[in-house]
N, C-alpha and C positions, 0 to 999 in steps of 0.2 A: 874937401870939406863936405861937398854935396854927396860924395860917395859914402862918407861916414853916416850922414843923416839917413840915407837910403838903407844902409845896413842896420842901423838902430831901429828904423821903422819895421823892417822885415823881422828882426828879432822880436820886437814887441808883438807883431801879428802872430808869430809862431807861439809865443807864450800864451796869448789869448786863445789861440786855437786849442792848445793842449788843455788849458783850464776849462774851456767849453766842453771838450770831449770827456773830461773827467767828471764834470758836474751834471751833464745830461744823463738821466736815468737810463739804464740798459733797456733797449727795446723801443725807446721813444723816438730814436732817430728814424725809425721806419714806421709809417702809419699802419694802423690796424686795417685788416682786409676782410672782405666778405669772400667766403669760400663756398662754392655750390656743390651739393651732392645729389646725384640722380642715379638710382640703381639701374636705369635703362640706358645710361650713357649720355653723352652730349654735355656733361658738366665737368667740373674740375676733377671730381672723384666719384667712384661708384659705391663707396662704403663710408659710413660715418667714421669708423676707426681710422681709415686711411686719411681722411681729412684732418682728424685730430693729430695724427702723427706728423703731418706736414704743416701744421699751423704753428703760430706763435701766440703768446699770451696777449689777450685783448682782441683777438680775431673773432669774427662771427661766422658760424657754420650754418648755412641755409640748406635744409633738407627737403627735396621735392617729395611729392606724394608717392606712396608706394610701400612695399613691405621690405624691411631690411632685416636679414637674419644674421645677427652678430651679437657679440658681447663687447661693450664699449668701455675702455678705460680712459678716464679723463684726468690728466695729471698737470694741467695748466689752466690759467684763467681764460675761459671761453664762454661765448654765448652760442648755444646749440638750439636752434628753433626750427620748427617745420615751416616751410615757405607758405603753406596754405593757412597756417594757424588753426587748423582743424585736426584734433587728435584722432578722429575717426578714420581719416584717410592716410595717415602717416604712421605706420606700425613698425615698431622695433621688437622683433621676436628673438628670444635668446637662442643662439646657436648651440651653446652648451647650457642645458637647463639646470645644471648644478652650479652655475656661476651667475653673478649679477648681470642684469641687462646693461645698466649704467653703473660703473664704479667710479666715484669721484674722490680724488685725493688732493684736490687743489681748492683754493678759496676763490670767491667771486666767479662762480660758475652759474650759468643760467641754463636750465633745461625746460623747454616749453613746447607744447603742441604735439605730443606724441602719445600713441597707444603703446604702453610698455607692458610686455607680457611674456610668459613662458619660463620664468626662473622658478621652477617648481619641482625639481628633483631633490629627493632627500638622500641621495647617494653620497654627497660630500658633507663634511662635518660642519662647515659654516653654512647657516641657512642662506640660500640665495635670495636676492632681493631684486625687485624691479628697479629701484634707484637707491643706491647705497652711498651715503656721505660718510666716508671713513676718516675721522679726524684723529685717530690714534697716532702716536709717534711712529715714525717709519720703522724703527727697530722692532716694534710690536706687530707690524703688518707682515703677513705671510707673503712670500714671493708670489708673483702674478699667477693666479689660479692654482696655487699650491695651498690647499685649504685644510691642512691638518690641525690648525689651531682654532677649533670650532667654538661657536657661541655656547652650545651645550656639548656634552660629551658626544663624540661622533658616532656614526653608524647608520646603516641602512634602516630607513623607516622610523628612526628615533625622533625626528622632528615632529612627525604626525602624532606620535605618542606623547611627546612632551607638551606640545601646544594643546592637544585635546585635553590633557590632564589639567592644564592651567585655565583653559577657557570654558570647556564644555562642562566640567564638573564643579562649577560654582567657585572656582579659584580656591578650593580648599587645600590643595597641596602646596608645598613650599615651592617657591619660584627660584630658589638658589640665589636670591639677591640680584638677579639680572643676568649680565653677560659674563661668560667664563666663570660661573659660580658666584661672582659678586662684582659689581661695578667698583673696582678699586681705584677710584679717581685720585685719592690722596697719594697712593703709592706711585702713581705715574706722573704726578705734577712736576717733580723735579726733572725727570727725564724729558717731559713734554716741553718745558721751557728751554731746554738746551738743544733739543734735536730739531723740532719744527714747531710751527705756530698752529697746527691743526687745520681744520676745515671750517671756514666761517664766511658769512656774507654771500651764501649761495641762494639762488631763487629757483624753486621748483614750482611751476605754475601751469595750469591749464593742460594737465595730462590725464589720460585714462590709465589706471594701473590695475591690471587684472591677472588672475591665475598665476600668482607668485607665492612663495612661502611668506616672505615679508614684502609688503607693497613698497613702502618708503621707509628706510632705516637710517636714522641719524645716530652715529656712535662717536661720542666725544666731539661733537660738531656744534659750534655755538653761533648764535646771532644769524641764523638762516631764516628764510621765509618760505613757507609752504602755503600756497593759496590756490583755490579754485581747481583742485584736483579731485578726480572721482576714482575711488578704489572699490573694486568688487571682486568677490570670489578669491580672495587671498586668505592665507591663514591669519595673518595680522595685517590690517590695512596700513597703519602708520605706527612706527616703533621708535621711541627716543630712549637712548641709554647714555647716562652721564653727559647729557647735552643741555646747555643753559642758554637763556636769553633768546630763544627761538620764538617765532610768531607763526601760528597755524590759524588761518582764516579762510572761511567759506569753502572748506573741503567737505566732500560727501563720501561716506563709506557705507556700503550696504552688502549684505549677504557674505560677510567675512566670518571667520571663526572668532576674531576679536577686532575691535574697532581701533581706538587709539590707546596704545600702551606706553607707559613711561616708567623707567626705573632710574632713580638717582639723578633727576634733573631739577634745576632751580631757575626761577625767574622766567619761566616760559609763559606765553600768553596764548590762550585758545579762545577764538571768538567766531561765532556764527558758523560753527561746524555742525554737520548732521551725521549721526551714526544710527543706522537702521538695520534691524534684523541680523544682529551679530551676537556672538556669545556674550561679550561684555562691551558696552559702549565705550566708556573711558575707564581705564585701569591705571591707578597710580600706586606704585609699590614703594618699598622702603627707600629711604634717603631722598625722597622727593619733597621739596619744600618751596614755599614762596611762589607758587604757580597760580595763575588767575584763569578761571573759566567763566566766560560771560556769553549769554545769549546763544548757547549751544542747545541742540536737541539730541536726546538719546532715547529713541522710541523703538518698541517691539524687539528689544534685546532680551537676553537673560537678566542682566543687571544694567541699569542705566549708567550710574557712576559707582565705581567700587574703589574706595580709597583706603589703603591698608599701610599702616606704619609710616604715614606721612604727616607733615605738620605745616601750619601756616598756608594752607590751601584756601583759596577764596572761590566760592561758587556764587555767581550773581545772575539772576534772571535766566536760568537754564530750564529746559523742559525735559523732565525725566519721567515719562508717562508710558503706560501700556506695555510695561516690561513683564517678563514671566516670573521674576523674583522680586527685586527691590528697585525702586527708583534711584535713591541715593543711599549708599551705605558707607559709613565711616567705621572702620575696623581697626582697633588699637591705634587710633589717630587722634591727635590733640591739637588744640589751639587753631582750629579751622573756623571759617566763617561761611555760613550758608544763608543767603539773603535773597528774598524775592523769587525763589525757585518754585516750580510747579512739579509735583510728584503725585499724579493722579492715575487711577485705573491700573495700578500695578497689582499683580496677583497676590503678593504677600505684603510687603511694607512700602509705604510711601517713602519715609525717611527712617533709617535704622542706624542708631549709634550702638556699636557692638564691641564687647571685650575691651575694657580699659580705654575707652575714648573719653578724654578729659578736656575741660575748659574750652569746649566748642560753643559758638554762638549761632543759634538758629533764630532768624528774625524774618517775619512777614513771608513765610513760605506757605504753600497750599499743599495739603496731603489728603485728598478726598477720594472716596470710592475705591479704597484699597481694602485689604483684609484688616490691617491695623494702620492707622494714619501715620503716627510718629511713635517709634518704639526706642526706648533706652534700655539696654540690657547688660548685665554682668559687669559690675564695677565701672560703669560709665558715669563719671562723677563730675560735679561742679560745672555742669553745662547750663547755659542760659537760653531759655526758650521764651520768646516774646512775640506777640502779634501774629502767631501762626494760626492757620485754619485747618481743622481736621474734621470734616463733615461726611456723613453718609458712608462711613466705612462699615464693612460687614461684621467686624468685631468692635474694636475700640478706637476712639479718636486718638487719645494719648495713652500709651502703655509703658509703665516703668516697672521693671522687674530686676530685683537685686541691684539697686542703684542707691546712691546717696548724694546729698549735697546739691541737688539740682534745683533750679528756680524756674517755675512756670508762671508767667505773668501776662495778663491781657491776651490770652489765647482763646480761641473759639472751638468748641467741640459739640456740634449739634447733629441730631438725627442719626446717630450711629446705632447699629443693631445691638451692640454690647453696651459698654460703659462710655460715658464721655471722657473721663479721666480715670484710669485704673492704676493704682499703686499696689504692687505685690512685693513683700519681703524687701521693702525699701525704707531707708532711714534718712532723717534730717533733710527732707525735701521741703521746699517752700512753694505753696500755690497761692497766688495773689491776683485778684481781679480778673479771673477767667469767666467766660460765659459758657454754660453747658445747658442746652435746651433740647427737649424732645428726644432724648436717648431712650432706647428700648429697655435697658436695664436700669442702671443708676447713673446719676449725673457724675458724682465723684465717689469712687469706691476704694476704700483702704482695706486690703486683705492681708492678715497678719503682718502688719507693718508697724514698727515701733518708732516713737520719738519723731513724729511728723509735726510740722507746723503748717496748718491749713488756715489761710487767711484769704478766703476766696469770695469773689463776687459771682453769684450764680443766678442767672435768669433762666428758670427751667420750667418745663411743663412735661416732665418725664412720664412715660406710660406707667411705671411702677413707683419707684421710690427715688429719693435722693439719699443714698445711704453713704455716710461718711466712714463709719467705724464698724468693724466686724470682730468676731471672736479673736482674742489674743492681740488686738490692736491697742497698745497701751501708751500712756503718756503723750497723747495727742492734744493739740489745742485747736478748737474749731471756733472761729470768731469772725465777725464782720461779714457774714454771708447773707445773701438775699435769696429766699426760697419761695417759689410760688407754684400752686397747682400740683402738689405732690400728695399721694396717698399717705405717705409717712415722710415727715420732714427730715428728722435725724434719727438714726438707729444706732445704738451702741450697746452691743451685747457683751456682758462679762468683761468690760473694759474699764480701765482707770484713766479717765480723760477729763479735760476741762472744756466745757461747752458754754459759750456766753456771747452776748451781744450779736445775736443772729435775728434776722427779720423774717417772719413767716406770713404767708397769705392763706387765710382760711382755717388753719388749724393752730391751736395754741399748744398742744402737746402731741407727741408721737403716739401712735396706737400701740406700738410695742413698748412695754415698760423699760425704763432705764435700770440697769443693774445698780444695786445699792451703793456701790463704791464710786459711782460716777458723780462728779460734781457738775450740776447743770445750773448755770446762771443765765437765764434768758431775760435780758434787760428790757427789750422792746419787742412787743408782739403786735403787729399791725394787720388787721384784716384787709384783704383785697389790696395789699401793697403792690404797687408797680415799681420795680427797681429802676433807679435812674440809669 
């Protein structure tokens, strides 16, 4: 009887042991290890790649100071960090300049504390990167270092030509939709879900990225964090393609051909990054949506922010100043929000809505000391501008050319060398409760523009006139305005307009006669009126 009990107990223990072995996750039976790398010997390994090859998921690789000439493929969950924590004394130099310094194809990888440099050869078709997070399904990845499936069409010298065309020439050329002609995320989704889970939850932090074609490149890589990296003298500092839900914080990019580029990404957050002296600071291209940029600085670039073919982008409290072209440009982009941004001292436009940019909201932005403060051009329609300030520009505060259906309310346009608010060939716009003061030409100037509604509060002491209506400006309504200290209050030449309920200081009638067809009903004229 006692022997039977012993046998039963042993059988139960065996069953429990089998159950335990089946339920414990693979790899958890063995604790994660620290692996040391020292190129001078005396550690576990002398190269980072050798340490990666002999590691298991969850291990930490500590790299001693020195220069490591190699290309590192990371295909498992690892933490790879410099032992000193100082990227200036731990350098990883590409052994093959036509291949990535770090190529990551696993999730939950950390790379920190390195100077990553030298992936700068254009001889291979896929542009080499300092750090590459390759989240594509494995069947779409090329064999290791077999790089025939390029980002652009392959060939010697073509990367330089392609990137220069996109970055240096004002981004006027087509970008071919991103990677491999187009970021075809939808076409790969089914394969992606069946083959692998992509690259996610990686952390790239505290690195110096220099002298690469692409500094850091995320391709179909989601939910990663890039922070406190410095990228200089790359063609493009940071590039996201079809990558979602990533966080970029406190990175600095300077003296690159391009700063931060994104094609086809959604729900990414960019906070407190600085892009200096690069072709374009931030470039968002087609299929990018629902991304948030806050408290970033884009200074001394060709363009600060260039957003083309994108929607539902939010820019809050960014500084896009002192750029050679434009501070913030929305080109063929709709349903975006710009709030509390500063776009001063740019050579051309502070903020530019260009080519079919619709339904955007611009609120409480500053665009001063540019050529034109805020410009809406060519079928940019149904935009709302409120609480913006455009002062001291060398031409106009607000300039609307060939636009329609926009609303300008409670904006300020003072001391501009041209007009405060200038509408040209624009229809059905509404101006309400704006302040235009001390502009060199006219406070508000409508130049052959039909069917405007002008319902504007003007507190002005313009040098010349406050001229609302010019030749061929028909069917406008001018009402509810406050005008003070102008040589001529309202001028309407050869125009069929309705002018009423305006308040004048000092002059009861304009010096230039109204055309006979104009209906002028001035209800209240008050001398020396100070507008509330």
